[in-house]
KEMARMI-554781 format. One record per residue (C-alpha): residue in three letters; residue number from 0; x, y, z. Coordinates in nm, 3 decimals. Each point is the difference from the previous one (the first is absolute). Example, Ala and Ser with C-alpha at 12.3 -4.5 7.8 and 13.67 -1.06 7.14 Angstrom:
# KEMARMI-554781
(site 'ALA' 0 (1.230 -0.450 0.780))
(site 'SER' 1 (0.137 0.344 -0.066))
***
This chain:
# KEMARMI-554781
(site 'MET' 0 (-1.265 -0.821 -2.380))
(site 'LYS' 1 (-0.016 0.170 0.340))
(site 'LYS' 2 (0.303 -0.021 0.230))
(site 'ILE' 3 (0.044 -0.013 0.378))
(site 'PHE' 4 (0.331 0.010 0.184))
(site 'VAL' 5 (-0.032 -0.162 0.344))
(site 'LEU' 6 (0.248 0.143 0.248))
(site 'THR' 7 (0.064 -0.175 0.334))
(site 'GLY' 8 (0.285 0.011 0.250))
(site 'GLU' 9 (-0.038 -0.307 0.220))
(site 'PRO' 10 (-0.180 -0.340 0.014))
(site 'SER' 11 (-0.310 0.131 0.180))
(site 'GLY' 12 (-0.055 0.260 -0.273))
(site 'ASP' 13 (0.064 -0.264 -0.267))
(site 'LYS' 14 (-0.274 -0.211 0.158))
(site 'LEU' 15 (-0.248 0.288 0.018))
(site 'ALA' 16 (0.072 0.100 -0.360))
(site 'SER' 17 (-0.037 -0.353 -0.137))
(site 'THR' 18 (-0.337 -0.049 0.170))
(site 'ALA' 19 (-0.141 0.318 -0.156))
(site 'ILE' 20 (0.157 -0.055 -0.344))
(site 'SER' 21 (-0.122 -0.362 -0.017))
(site 'LYS' 22 (-0.356 0.136 0.042))
(site 'LEU' 23 (0.060 0.252 -0.278))
(site 'GLN' 24 (0.141 -0.271 -0.230))
(site 'LYS' 25 (-0.322 -0.201 0.025))
(site 'ASN' 26 (-0.216 0.277 -0.145))
(site 'PHE' 27 (0.246 0.205 -0.200))
(site 'THR' 28 (0.234 -0.216 -0.208))
(site 'ASP' 29 (0.138 0.258 -0.244))
(site 'ILE' 30 (0.264 0.151 0.232))
(site 'GLU' 31 (0.378 -0.022 -0.017))
(site 'TYR' 32 (0.184 -0.007 0.334))
(site 'LEU' 33 (0.352 0.056 0.127))
(site 'SER' 34 (0.108 0.029 0.362))
(site 'VAL' 35 (0.240 0.025 0.283))
(site 'GLY' 36 (-0.142 -0.301 0.178))
(site 'GLY' 37 (0.059 -0.334 0.165))
(site 'SER' 38 (-0.127 -0.357 -0.008))
(site 'ASN' 39 (-0.370 0.086 0.022))
(site 'LEU' 40 (-0.003 0.224 -0.307))
(site 'LYS' 41 (0.220 -0.254 -0.179))
(site 'LYS' 42 (-0.263 -0.271 0.065))
(site 'ILE' 43 (-0.259 0.201 -0.193))
(site 'GLY' 44 (0.236 0.051 -0.292))
(site 'ILE' 45 (0.140 0.347 0.069))
(site 'LYS' 46 (0.370 0.048 -0.065))
(site 'SER' 47 (0.216 0.203 0.240))
(site 'ILE' 48 (0.282 0.221 -0.125))
(site 'PHE' 49 (0.218 -0.119 0.292))
(site 'ASP' 50 (-0.016 -0.222 0.309))
(site 'LEU' 51 (-0.207 0.153 0.279))
(site 'LYS' 52 (0.266 -0.104 0.253))
(site 'GLU' 53 (0.231 0.265 -0.145))
(site 'ILE' 54 (-0.204 0.284 0.155))
(site 'THR' 55 (-0.142 -0.153 0.318))
(site 'TYR' 56 (0.168 0.202 0.270))
(site 'LEU' 57 (-0.125 0.070 0.353))
(site 'GLY' 58 (0.094 0.261 0.256))
(site 'PHE' 59 (0.150 0.345 -0.022))
(site 'THR' 60 (0.362 -0.109 0.035))
(site 'SER' 61 (-0.021 -0.271 -0.269))
(site 'VAL' 62 (-0.156 0.251 -0.240))
(site 'ILE' 63 (0.279 0.250 0.072))
(site 'LEU' 64 (0.266 -0.267 -0.052))
(site 'ASN' 65 (-0.156 -0.095 -0.335))
(site 'ILE' 66 (-0.105 0.349 -0.109))
(site 'PHE' 67 (0.197 0.004 -0.326))
(site 'LYS' 68 (-0.114 -0.349 -0.093))
(site 'ILE' 69 (-0.364 0.095 0.067))
(site 'LYS' 70 (0.032 0.323 -0.202))
(site 'ALA' 71 (0.142 -0.199 -0.291))
(site 'LYS' 72 (-0.295 -0.242 0.019))
(site 'ILE' 73 (-0.247 0.290 0.010))
(site 'ASP' 74 (0.158 0.160 -0.307))
(site 'HIS' 75 (0.013 -0.332 -0.186))
(site 'THR' 76 (-0.365 -0.070 0.085))
(site 'VAL' 77 (-0.105 0.346 -0.121))
(site 'GLN' 78 (0.181 -0.055 -0.331))
(site 'GLU' 79 (-0.167 -0.339 -0.052))
(site 'ILE' 80 (-0.346 0.140 0.078))
(site 'LEU' 81 (0.045 0.289 -0.244))
(site 'LYS' 82 (0.125 -0.243 -0.265))
(site 'PHE' 83 (-0.305 -0.225 0.058))
(site 'ASN' 84 (-0.223 0.312 -0.013))
(site 'PRO' 85 (-0.299 -0.142 0.193))
(site 'ASP' 86 (-0.348 0.150 0.019))
(site 'ILE' 87 (0.012 -0.059 0.378))
(site 'LEU' 88 (0.283 -0.019 0.248))
(site 'PHE' 89 (-0.155 -0.213 0.277))
(site 'SER' 90 (0.222 0.031 0.307))
(site 'VAL' 91 (-0.061 -0.209 0.311))
(site 'ASP' 92 (0.121 0.075 0.354))
(site 'SER' 93 (0.377 0.048 0.074))
(site 'PRO' 94 (-0.036 0.380 -0.032))
(site 'ASP' 95 (0.368 0.081 0.050))
(site 'PHE' 96 (0.069 -0.184 -0.326))
(site 'THR' 97 (-0.323 0.000 -0.202))
(site 'LEU' 98 (-0.101 0.362 0.060))
(site 'ARG' 99 (0.348 0.127 -0.083))
(site 'VAL' 100 (-0.021 -0.185 -0.330))
(site 'ALA' 101 (-0.355 0.128 -0.065))
(site 'GLU' 102 (0.106 0.359 0.069))
(site 'LYS' 103 (0.285 -0.016 -0.252))
(site 'VAL' 104 (-0.217 -0.172 -0.264))
(site 'LYS' 105 (-0.283 0.254 0.036))
(site 'LYS' 106 (0.242 0.290 -0.030))
(site 'ILE' 107 (0.140 -0.132 -0.328))
(site 'ASN' 108 (-0.327 -0.134 -0.147))
(site 'PRO' 109 (-0.314 0.155 0.158))
(site 'GLN' 110 (-0.221 -0.201 -0.240))
(site 'ILE' 111 (0.061 -0.324 0.194))
(site 'LYS' 112 (-0.277 -0.046 0.257))
(site 'THR' 113 (0.137 -0.075 0.345))
(site 'ILE' 114 (-0.208 -0.215 0.235))
(site 'HIS' 115 (0.145 -0.094 0.338))
(site 'TYR' 116 (-0.139 -0.288 0.210))
(site 'VAL' 117 (0.063 0.009 0.378))
(site 'ALA' 118 (0.039 0.356 0.121))
(site 'PRO' 119 (0.317 0.087 0.190))
(site 'GLN' 120 (-0.079 0.000 0.370))
(site 'VAL' 121 (-0.018 0.377 0.039))
(site 'TRP' 122 (-0.206 -0.051 0.316))
(site 'ILE' 123 (0.312 -0.152 0.162))
(site 'TRP' 124 (0.270 0.234 -0.127))
(site 'ARG' 125 (0.096 0.254 -0.269))
(site 'LYS' 126 (-0.349 0.145 -0.049))
(site 'GLY' 127 (0.156 0.265 -0.225))
(site 'ARG' 128 (0.043 -0.262 -0.273))
(site 'VAL' 129 (-0.367 0.042 -0.095))
(site 'LYS' 130 (0.062 0.343 -0.157))
(site 'LYS' 131 (0.290 -0.141 -0.201))
(site 'ILE' 132 (-0.192 -0.308 -0.117))
(site 'LYS' 133 (-0.270 0.228 -0.143))
(site 'LYS' 134 (0.246 0.120 -0.265))
(site 'PHE' 135 (0.060 -0.337 -0.165))
(site 'ILE' 136 (-0.263 -0.258 0.105))
(site 'ASP' 137 (-0.333 0.012 -0.188))
(site 'HIS' 138 (-0.191 -0.246 0.219))
(site 'ILE' 139 (0.088 -0.159 0.334))
(site 'LEU' 140 (-0.167 -0.320 0.124))
(site 'LEU' 141 (-0.047 -0.032 0.375))
(site 'LEU' 142 (-0.001 -0.312 0.216))
(site 'PHE' 143 (-0.171 0.174 0.293))
(site 'ASP' 144 (-0.302 0.229 0.000))
(site 'PHE' 145 (0.146 0.228 0.269))
(site 'GLU' 146 (0.281 0.097 -0.243))
(site 'LYS' 147 (-0.239 0.191 -0.228))
(site 'LYS' 148 (0.002 0.320 0.204))
(site 'PHE' 149 (0.375 0.048 -0.051))
(site 'PHE' 150 (-0.036 -0.008 -0.380))
(site 'ASP' 151 (-0.338 0.175 -0.019))
(site 'GLU' 152 (0.157 0.298 0.178))
(site 'GLU' 153 (0.237 0.042 -0.296))
(site 'ASN' 154 (-0.265 -0.084 -0.264))
(site 'ILE' 155 (0.192 -0.307 -0.115))
(site 'ASN' 156 (-0.213 -0.246 -0.197))
(site 'ASN' 157 (-0.030 -0.303 0.231))
(site 'THR' 158 (-0.211 -0.312 0.050))
(site 'PHE' 159 (-0.037 -0.223 0.303))
(site 'VAL' 160 (0.030 -0.355 -0.137))
(site 'GLY' 161 (0.054 -0.192 0.326))
(site 'HIS' 162 (0.272 -0.246 0.090))
(site 'PRO' 163 (0.022 -0.330 -0.194))
(site 'LEU' 164 (0.143 -0.179 0.305))
(site 'ILE' 165 (-0.335 0.035 0.177))
(site 'GLU' 166 (-0.220 -0.117 -0.285))
(site 'ASN' 167 (-0.205 -0.308 0.073))
(site 'ASN' 168 (0.136 -0.215 -0.279))
(site 'LYS' 169 (-0.157 -0.343 -0.015))
(site 'ASN' 170 (0.256 -0.198 -0.191))
(site 'ASN' 171 (-0.006 -0.373 -0.049))
(site 'LYS' 172 (0.146 -0.196 0.290))
(site 'THR' 173 (0.366 -0.090 -0.034))
(site 'ASP' 174 (0.137 -0.327 0.131))
(site 'ILE' 175 (0.240 0.073 0.288))
(site 'ASN' 176 (0.020 -0.351 0.151))
(site 'ASN' 177 (0.379 0.009 -0.042))
(site 'PHE' 178 (0.014 0.287 0.248))
(site 'ILE' 179 (-0.261 -0.114 0.251))
(site 'SER' 180 (0.053 -0.262 0.266))
(site 'ASN' 181 (-0.295 -0.116 0.205))
(site 'ASP' 182 (0.202 0.030 0.320))
(site 'LYS' 183 (0.157 0.340 -0.078))
(site 'LYS' 184 (-0.155 0.344 -0.036))
(site 'ILE' 185 (0.125 0.265 -0.242))
(site 'ILE' 186 (0.157 0.332 0.092))
(site 'SER' 187 (0.049 0.221 -0.306))
(site 'ILE' 188 (0.312 0.216 -0.018))
(site 'PHE' 189 (0.029 0.312 -0.219))
(site 'SER' 190 (0.362 0.117 0.000))
(site 'GLY' 191 (-0.026 0.258 -0.281))
(site 'SER' 192 (0.051 0.016 -0.375))
(site 'ARG' 193 (0.329 0.191 -0.006))
(site 'LYS' 194 (0.339 -0.156 0.069))
(site 'SER' 195 (0.082 0.289 0.232))
(site 'GLU' 196 (-0.303 -0.097 0.211))
(site 'THR' 197 (0.054 -0.375 0.006))
(site 'SER' 198 (0.371 0.032 0.078))
(site 'VAL' 199 (-0.094 0.179 0.324))
(site 'LEU' 200 (-0.311 -0.197 0.095))
(site 'LEU' 201 (0.094 -0.358 -0.095))
(site 'PRO' 202 (0.258 -0.055 0.278))
(site 'ILE' 203 (-0.248 0.136 0.255))
(site 'LEU' 204 (-0.283 -0.218 -0.131))
(site 'ILE' 205 (0.210 -0.317 -0.010))
(site 'GLU' 206 (0.105 0.062 0.360))
(site 'PHE' 207 (-0.367 0.047 0.090))
(site 'ILE' 208 (-0.090 -0.331 -0.167))
(site 'ASN' 209 (0.280 -0.175 0.190))
(site 'MET' 210 (-0.138 0.138 0.325))
(site 'MET' 211 (-0.350 -0.119 -0.090))
(site 'ASN' 212 (0.133 -0.345 -0.090))
(site 'LYS' 213 (0.166 -0.030 0.341))
(site 'LYS' 214 (-0.339 0.071 0.153))
(site 'ASN' 215 (-0.184 -0.247 -0.225))
(site 'LEU' 216 (0.012 -0.145 -0.349))
(site 'ASN' 217 (-0.370 0.038 -0.076))
(site 'HIS' 218 (0.032 0.263 -0.268))
(site 'ASN' 219 (0.106 0.029 -0.363))
(site 'TYR' 220 (0.152 0.336 -0.097))
(site 'ILE' 221 (-0.058 0.104 -0.360))
(site 'PHE' 222 (0.182 0.298 -0.151))
(site 'HIS' 223 (-0.203 0.189 -0.260))
(site 'ALA' 224 (0.256 0.106 -0.261))
(site 'THR' 225 (-0.005 0.166 -0.340))
(site 'GLU' 226 (0.140 -0.167 -0.312))
(site 'GLU' 227 (0.282 0.256 0.022))
(site 'ASN' 228 (0.115 -0.083 0.355))
(site 'LYS' 229 (-0.110 -0.362 0.043))
(site 'LYS' 230 (0.345 -0.142 -0.076))
(site 'ASP' 231 (0.170 0.239 0.245))
(site 'ILE' 232 (-0.231 -0.109 0.282))
(site 'ILE' 233 (0.036 -0.370 -0.085))
(site 'ASP' 234 (0.379 0.034 -0.007))
(site 'TYR' 235 (-0.002 0.164 0.341))
(site 'VAL' 236 (-0.239 -0.250 0.160))
(site 'LYS' 237 (0.141 -0.325 -0.141))
(site 'ASP' 238 (0.310 -0.006 0.222))
(site 'LYS' 239 (-0.194 0.059 0.322))
(site 'ASN' 240 (-0.109 -0.363 0.050))
(site 'LEU' 241 (-0.366 0.089 0.034))
(site 'ASN' 242 (-0.241 -0.274 -0.105))
(site 'ASN' 243 (-0.315 0.205 0.051))
(site 'VAL' 244 (0.074 0.295 -0.231))
(site 'GLU' 245 (-0.114 0.044 -0.361))
(site 'VAL' 246 (0.039 0.285 -0.251))
(site 'ILE' 247 (-0.272 0.064 -0.259))
(site 'SER' 248 (-0.050 0.258 -0.276))
(site 'ASP' 249 (-0.298 -0.125 -0.201))
(site 'GLU' 250 (-0.281 0.253 0.057))
(site 'ASN' 251 (-0.285 -0.253 0.012))
(site 'ILE' 252 (0.187 -0.222 0.244))
(site 'LYS' 253 (0.088 0.301 0.216))
(site 'LYS' 254 (-0.366 0.103 0.025))
(site 'GLU' 255 (-0.102 -0.352 0.096))
(site 'ILE' 256 (0.282 -0.031 0.253))
(site 'LEU' 257 (-0.093 0.330 0.159))
(site 'SER' 258 (-0.367 -0.091 0.028))
(site 'ASN' 259 (0.103 -0.323 0.178))
(site 'SER' 260 (0.242 0.173 0.240))
(site 'ILE' 261 (-0.066 0.056 0.369))
(site 'PHE' 262 (0.228 0.305 0.019))
(site 'ALA' 263 (0.224 0.228 -0.210))
(site 'VAL' 264 (0.322 0.186 0.073))
(site 'CYS' 265 (-0.006 0.279 -0.253))
(site 'LYS' 266 (0.252 0.254 -0.120))
(site 'SER' 267 (-0.146 0.351 0.015))
(site 'GLY' 268 (-0.161 0.086 -0.332))
(site 'THR' 269 (-0.317 -0.040 -0.204))
(site 'VAL' 270 (0.023 -0.380 0.013))
(site 'SER' 271 (-0.134 0.029 0.354))
(site 'LEU' 272 (-0.335 0.099 -0.156))
(site 'GLN' 273 (-0.007 -0.336 -0.177))
(site 'VAL' 274 (0.060 -0.171 0.332))
(site 'CYS' 275 (-0.287 0.195 0.160))
(site 'ASN' 276 (-0.225 -0.075 -0.296))
(site 'ALA' 277 (0.072 -0.372 0.045))
(site 'ASN' 278 (-0.120 0.036 0.361))
(site 'ILE' 279 (0.332 -0.112 0.149))
(site 'PRO' 280 (0.132 0.158 0.324))
(site 'SER' 281 (0.347 0.146 -0.032))
(site 'ILE' 282 (0.281 0.218 0.126))
(site 'ILE' 283 (0.201 0.255 -0.200))
(site 'ILE' 284 (0.381 0.007 -0.005))
(site 'TYR' 285 (0.253 0.233 -0.162))
(site 'LYS' 286 (0.356 0.117 0.043))
(site 'LEU' 287 (0.207 0.269 -0.172))
(site 'SER' 288 (0.361 0.097 0.050))
(site 'PHE' 289 (0.046 0.255 0.279))
(site 'ILE' 290 (0.070 0.286 -0.245))
(site 'ASN' 291 (-0.300 -0.084 -0.220))
(site 'PHE' 292 (-0.223 -0.029 0.305))
(site 'MET' 293 (0.105 0.340 0.137))
(site 'ILE' 294 (-0.057 0.167 -0.339))
(site 'PHE' 295 (-0.338 -0.173 -0.033))
(site 'LYS' 296 (-0.102 0.093 0.354))
(site 'PHE' 297 (0.090 0.364 -0.068))
(site 'LEU' 298 (-0.205 0.015 -0.321))
(site 'VAL' 299 (-0.320 -0.196 0.074))
(site 'ASN' 300 (-0.306 0.146 0.167))
(site 'VAL' 301 (-0.179 -0.319 0.112))
(site 'LYS' 302 (0.041 -0.204 0.317))
(site 'PHE' 303 (-0.032 -0.347 -0.155))
(site 'ALA' 304 (0.150 -0.201 -0.286))
(site 'ASN' 305 (-0.300 -0.213 -0.095))
(site 'ILE' 306 (-0.289 0.144 -0.206))
(site 'ILE' 307 (-0.268 -0.159 0.222))
(site 'ASN' 308 (0.158 0.162 0.305))
(site 'ILE' 309 (0.043 0.333 -0.180))
(site 'ILE' 310 (-0.366 0.012 -0.101))
(site 'ASN' 311 (-0.114 -0.084 0.354))
(site 'ASN' 312 (0.269 0.214 0.166))
(site 'LYS' 313 (0.067 -0.283 0.243))
(site 'GLU' 314 (0.184 -0.332 0.005))
(site 'VAL' 315 (-0.260 -0.246 -0.125))
(site 'ILE' 316 (0.277 -0.231 -0.126))
(site 'PRO' 317 (0.312 -0.022 0.223))
(site 'GLU' 318 (0.305 0.164 -0.156))
(site 'LEU' 319 (0.353 -0.115 0.081))
(site 'LEU' 320 (0.228 0.258 -0.157))
(site 'GLN' 321 (0.372 0.069 0.019))
(site 'GLY' 322 (0.131 -0.110 0.344))
(site 'GLU' 323 (-0.316 -0.198 0.069))
(site 'CYS' 324 (0.040 -0.185 -0.330))
(site 'ASN' 325 (0.199 -0.288 0.143))
(site 'ALA' 326 (-0.057 -0.374 0.034))
(site 'LYS' 327 (-0.084 0.012 0.372))
(site 'GLU' 328 (-0.266 0.269 -0.037))
(site 'ILE' 329 (-0.155 -0.172 -0.304))
(site 'TYR' 330 (0.000 -0.331 0.188))
(site 'ASN' 331 (-0.166 0.154 0.308))
(site 'SER' 332 (-0.262 0.183 -0.206))
(site 'VAL' 333 (-0.094 -0.299 -0.216))
(site 'LEU' 334 (-0.011 -0.237 0.295))
(site 'TYR' 335 (-0.214 0.243 0.202))
(site 'MET' 336 (-0.253 0.043 -0.281))
(site 'LEU' 337 (-0.017 -0.373 -0.071))
(site 'LYS' 338 (-0.066 -0.067 0.369))
(site 'ASN' 339 (-0.266 0.274 0.011))
(site 'PRO' 340 (-0.212 -0.046 -0.314))
(site 'GLU' 341 (-0.254 0.259 0.118))
(site 'ILE' 342 (0.265 0.269 -0.067))
(site 'GLY' 343 (0.034 -0.114 -0.362))
(site 'LYS' 344 (-0.378 -0.013 -0.033))
(site 'LYS' 345 (-0.033 0.360 0.119))
(site 'GLN' 346 (0.279 0.107 -0.238))
(site 'LEU' 347 (-0.179 -0.157 -0.296))
(site 'GLU' 348 (-0.332 0.163 0.091))
(site 'GLN' 349 (0.166 0.342 -0.006))
(site 'CYS' 350 (0.189 -0.080 -0.320))
(site 'ASN' 351 (-0.314 -0.115 -0.181))
(site 'GLN' 352 (-0.181 0.316 0.104))
(site 'THR' 353 (0.288 0.208 -0.135))
(site 'LEU' 354 (0.014 -0.192 -0.329))
(site 'LYS' 355 (-0.368 0.075 -0.064))
(site 'GLY' 356 (0.085 0.368 -0.006))
(site 'ILE' 357 (0.284 -0.032 -0.254))
(site 'ARG' 358 (-0.137 -0.271 -0.230))
(site 'SER' 359 (-0.115 0.114 -0.344))
(site 'LYS' 360 (-0.351 -0.079 -0.119))
(site 'SER' 361 (0.132 -0.216 -0.282))
(site 'SER' 362 (0.336 -0.151 -0.096))
(site 'SER' 363 (0.296 0.238 0.026))
(site 'SER' 364 (0.175 -0.156 -0.298))
(site 'SER' 365 (-0.319 0.020 -0.210))
(site 'GLU' 366 (-0.039 0.368 0.083))
(site 'VAL' 367 (0.361 0.068 -0.094))
(site 'ALA' 368 (-0.044 -0.190 -0.328))
(site 'THR' 369 (-0.313 0.205 -0.079))
(site 'ILE' 370 (0.185 0.328 0.060))
(site 'LEU' 371 (0.286 -0.112 -0.227))
(site 'ARG' 372 (-0.245 -0.109 -0.270))
(site 'ASN' 373 (-0.196 0.327 0.017))
(site 'SER' 374 (0.321 0.199 -0.015))
(site 'LEU' 375 (0.103 -0.185 -0.315))
(site 'ILE' 376 (-0.338 0.056 -0.162))
(site 'GLY' 377 (-0.019 0.359 0.116))
***
């Protein structure tokens, strides 16, 4: 029996991995799996060697403060992978964790094929990582076509598979009547998947909602959570006496809610592509600690935080970062765009044009599954 170890480092990677592996499971049943994963991999029957929450850290300072704990997790993960002895180590995103594990595994057992899904963003910072990756990654799978040149230059085996968040999936309709009121319109809120993100953004977003409610009560605000952080968000919201706020984590319901939204306030990250793909106007928000922001600002070589803006080299989607990421600015931006729908329409036209250039010809998850299958056979 062939073996694959699926290595993720946060909920978004767990989701990407589960989508690809579920496609592989349909056509290739004789495979044994083990993982570092979360709720999505668990749903398709793949056991994790420990809870994903134990390694989900964000920001330079939090990593430094937990450096010994992270090193211990890396070493433990390496030991478990070597003990499992897979044909493929399939690592997904979270490069500061997954690639460190892959490097150690490859050094000890070069026979294990290493396939990494979601290239580290070398076009933003630390371009020198490409040369290092070449030593221990056999095949890297790219979300964006423009990334190829960075890996082609070093003759690293790579494939552009596209981004699954911008696939045109036509799933069956999900009943969301519990969340929709005929007299209220939906504003979707994406506050992040990590506790370190939500702990910063939730107070700001709740204050924004309060300000909107003082203006009018014609909106429902729905937080899009993960299974991992849903309880934390619910616990925070429940004491705020807000009757027009819901928290959801079911993927099908989230897609349906988003498609029925009039606007989205979105944490900076790849989830914003899903918002664009759903044809919903939005703004981007994000806030780091002062130290983390200064380190980040020193290291990065792009002007924008959002991928759509980076590709276009201009602010297609408004970004409220750091000092501008406050309730008043979010309130003003959302209100302005809702009052001027032609601005949102223009934003979506530019977003759709951009998505055409980064969308794969087929399904990203299907292409990933095919590469994994061929690697097993090969």
